[in-house]
LOPATOR-16361 format. One line per 5 residues: number of its first residue (from 1); their letters; for each residue x, y, z of C-alpha. Coordinates in Angstrom, 2 decimals, always signed. Each point is the difference from the previous one (the first is absolute). Layout:
! residues N
NUM = a = X,Y,Z ~ ... $
//
This chain:
! residues 195
1 = msntw = -34.65,+84.09,-63.70 ~ +3.30,-1.42,-1.46 ~ +0.30,-0.82,-3.67 ~ +3.52,-1.85,+0.43 ~ -2.22,-3.16,-1.88 $
6 = etils = -0.18,+2.52,-3.45 ~ +3.89,+0.42,+0.43 ~ +1.44,-3.26,+0.62 ~ -2.16,-1.91,-2.92 ~ +1.73,+0.16,-3.31 $
11 = sptpk = -3.19,-0.46,-1.83 ~ -3.67,+0.64,+0.25 ~ -2.47,-3.45,+0.34 ~ -0.99,-0.36,-3.94 ~ -3.58,+0.36,-0.86 $
16 = awiek = -0.30,-3.53,-1.54 ~ +0.41,-1.42,+3.72 ~ -2.42,+2.85,+1.62 ~ -2.75,-1.08,-2.93 ~ +0.68,-3.82,+0.98 $
21 = aldsl = -0.42,+0.74,+3.62 ~ -3.15,+1.52,-0.50 ~ -1.33,-3.07,-1.82 ~ +1.72,-2.41,+2.95 ~ -1.33,+1.72,+3.43 $
26 = eilli = -0.27,-3.59,+1.28 ~ +3.40,-0.96,-0.64 ~ +1.32,+3.35,+0.67 ~ -1.80,+0.34,+3.39 ~ +1.39,-3.84,+1.14 $
31 = dhahc = +3.37,+1.23,-1.10 ~ -0.20,+3.12,+2.09 ~ -0.96,-2.31,+3.09 ~ +2.77,-1.86,-0.75 ~ +2.28,+2.77,-0.16 $
36 = ekkaa = -1.04,+1.68,+3.23 ~ +0.82,-3.64,+1.88 ~ +3.23,-0.13,-1.82 ~ +0.84,+3.38,+0.98 ~ -0.41,-0.39,+3.92 $
41 = ttais = +1.78,-3.21,-0.31 ~ +3.10,+1.65,-1.48 ~ -0.43,+2.67,+2.59 ~ +0.20,-2.75,+2.61 ~ +2.97,-1.56,-1.80 $
46 = lihky = +2.12,+2.94,+0.25 ~ -0.72,+0.26,+3.53 ~ +1.11,-3.49,+0.42 ~ +3.04,-0.15,-2.36 ~ +1.50,+3.38,+1.23 $
51 = phfnl = -0.60,+0.45,+3.90 ~ +2.87,+1.61,+0.74 ~ -1.32,+3.43,-2.32 ~ -2.91,+0.38,+2.39 ~ -2.43,-0.33,-3.36 $
56 = aksls = -3.19,-1.08,+2.24 ~ -0.35,+3.88,+1.24 ~ -0.81,+0.89,-3.83 ~ -0.91,-3.37,-1.81 ~ -2.46,-1.48,+2.99 $
61 = plare = -2.71,+2.93,-0.49 ~ +0.43,-0.44,-3.76 ~ -0.65,-3.82,+0.30 ~ -3.14,+0.44,+2.33 ~ -1.03,+2.36,-2.79 $
66 = ellhf = +0.53,-2.00,-2.85 ~ -1.94,-2.87,+1.53 ~ -3.25,+2.69,+0.59 ~ +0.35,+0.64,-3.65 ~ -0.01,-3.97,-0.95 $
71 = eqvlr = -3.57,+0.05,+2.80 ~ -1.21,+2.82,-2.09 ~ +0.56,-1.66,-3.41 ~ -1.67,-3.05,+1.00 ~ -2.95,+2.46,+1.06 $
76 = imnkl = -0.21,+1.62,-3.10 ~ +0.05,-3.08,-1.81 ~ -2.40,-1.90,+1.94 ~ -2.48,+2.93,-0.82 ~ +0.54,-0.21,-3.62 $
81 = gfkyk = -0.47,-4.14,+0.38 ~ +3.70,-0.62,-0.59 ~ +1.63,-3.17,+1.61 ~ +3.42,+0.15,+1.51 ~ +2.03,-2.58,-1.37 $
86 = nlksg = +3.70,-1.10,-0.59 ~ +1.42,+1.22,-3.53 ~ +3.21,-1.19,-1.50 ~ +2.33,+3.16,+1.00 ~ +1.36,+2.39,-3.11 $
91 = kyakt = +3.68,+0.14,-0.41 ~ +0.04,+4.08,+1.23 ~ +1.53,-0.21,+3.22 ~ +2.21,-3.55,-0.39 ~ +1.92,+2.61,-3.04 $
96 = lydsc = +0.57,+2.75,+1.79 ~ +1.66,-1.87,+3.08 ~ +1.66,-2.27,-2.34 ~ +1.54,+3.39,-0.94 ~ +1.54,+0.58,+3.43 $
101 = sskep = +3.45,-0.46,+1.18 ~ +0.43,-3.44,+1.87 ~ +2.75,+1.45,+2.22 ~ -0.67,+2.33,+3.13 ~ -0.29,+3.08,+0.54 $
106 = erlkd = -0.91,+0.50,-3.88 ~ -2.94,-2.79,+0.18 ~ -1.96,+1.79,+2.93 ~ +0.33,+3.52,-1.80 ~ -0.84,-1.77,-3.17 $
111 = tfivc = -3.26,-1.22,+1.81 ~ -1.07,+3.53,+1.31 ~ +0.02,+0.86,-3.54 ~ -1.96,-2.77,-1.51 ~ -2.45,+0.09,+2.98 $
116 = sliea = -0.08,+3.87,-0.98 ~ -0.67,-0.34,-3.61 ~ -2.87,-2.43,+0.69 ~ -1.78,+1.93,+1.94 ~ +1.06,+3.32,-2.72 $
121 = rscer = -1.65,-2.69,-2.56 ~ -3.12,-0.41,+2.10 ~ -0.76,+3.18,+0.95 ~ +0.41,+1.01,-3.68 ~ -2.26,-2.71,-1.51 $
126 = fhali = -2.70,+0.99,+3.08 ~ +0.21,+4.03,-1.27 ~ -0.18,-1.37,-3.92 ~ -3.01,-2.28,+0.72 ~ -2.12,+2.15,+2.43 $
131 = phlpp = -1.40,+2.49,-2.82 ~ -1.49,-3.09,-1.63 ~ -1.67,-1.98,+3.07 ~ -3.19,-0.35,+1.00 ~ -1.11,+2.33,+3.41 $
136 = mlknf = +1.05,-3.10,+2.94 ~ +3.64,-0.29,-1.54 ~ +0.52,+3.10,-1.31 ~ -0.33,+1.35,+3.80 ~ +1.90,-3.10,+1.64 $
141 = yskly = +2.93,+0.32,-2.95 ~ +0.33,+3.46,+1.26 ~ +0.91,-0.35,+3.41 ~ +2.13,-2.98,-0.97 ~ +1.94,+2.45,-2.48 $
146 = eaear = +0.77,+2.31,+3.06 ~ +1.45,-3.09,+2.06 ~ +2.19,-1.45,-2.76 ~ +1.63,+3.37,-0.74 ~ +0.70,+0.33,+3.97 $
151 = hcdly = +1.42,-3.87,+0.04 ~ +1.99,+0.63,-3.26 ~ +1.94,+2.86,+2.19 ~ +0.63,-2.10,+2.85 ~ +1.96,-2.24,-1.75 $
156 = ldlyt = +2.09,+2.67,-1.82 ~ +0.03,+1.62,+3.66 ~ +1.42,-2.97,+1.42 ~ +2.12,-0.58,-2.47 ~ +1.39,+3.56,+0.77 $
161 = ttyne = +0.52,-0.25,+3.93 ~ +1.10,-3.35,+0.05 ~ +2.98,+0.45,-2.44 ~ +0.31,+3.77,+0.11 ~ +0.09,+0.13,-3.53 $
166 = dwsqr = -1.62,+1.29,-3.16 ~ -2.22,-3.39,-1.63 ~ -0.33,+2.36,-3.44 ~ +2.94,-2.26,-2.04 ~ -1.07,-3.75,+1.67 $
171 = lshis = -3.64,+1.37,-0.97 ~ +0.67,+0.69,-3.90 ~ +0.80,-3.42,-0.79 ~ -2.38,-1.80,+1.79 ~ -2.71,+2.58,-1.45 $
176 = aiesd = +1.13,-1.13,-3.74 ~ -0.49,-3.76,+0.59 ~ -3.60,+1.45,+1.79 ~ -0.76,+1.85,-2.99 ~ +0.78,-2.73,-2.52 $
181 = finkk = -2.08,-2.74,+1.80 ~ -3.20,+2.15,-0.49 ~ +0.54,+0.98,-3.41 ~ +0.28,-3.88,-1.09 ~ -2.59,-2.31,-1.03 $
186 = dnlfr = -1.01,-1.84,+2.85 ~ -2.53,-3.45,-0.52 ~ -1.12,+0.38,+3.56 ~ -1.91,+3.14,+1.26 ~ +1.24,+1.29,+3.60 $
191 = fhsgl = -0.41,+2.94,+1.68 ~ +3.53,+0.75,-0.57 ~ -0.03,-1.68,-3.53 ~ +1.58,+1.06,-2.88 ~ -2.32,+0.19,-3.44 $
//
């Protein structure tokens, strides 16, 4: 199992977020469902926007897996008596995407890094929550943890194969922004929120 996610994140999730998550399981799961749906949408959007890179080979299976996870979260919610609904989006993903270059090819390079960081943070948060969760959620998040680790690697592999260059220099800037966000006060609790 790859542990790339551990090396690309600049800081761990603060304990205060974990405590809030355990007290807010319904919002956590609703927002998690939205995250899986958005991850599928992002993959499809990249296939559409950059057809010349043949991203479909990697991202079409990823989009299907993200939608499967979306459905699985909905089933877990149903078992727990939680209702799926729309939520106001947090600012995490927007903050990261706003840090991307506006010019190509740098924009796609940064997008691959942002996608990888989002997957890495998801993986890290699953990992942090697993010891504290009831058995049903513990088993579920243990399986998702492995998938998120693969997705993190996939986006970095796409960077390398598409551009034949190392991603670490571009990563450090965006990873610092990501770390700053999750360590700041955040008035809106979400799966990827700050404190």
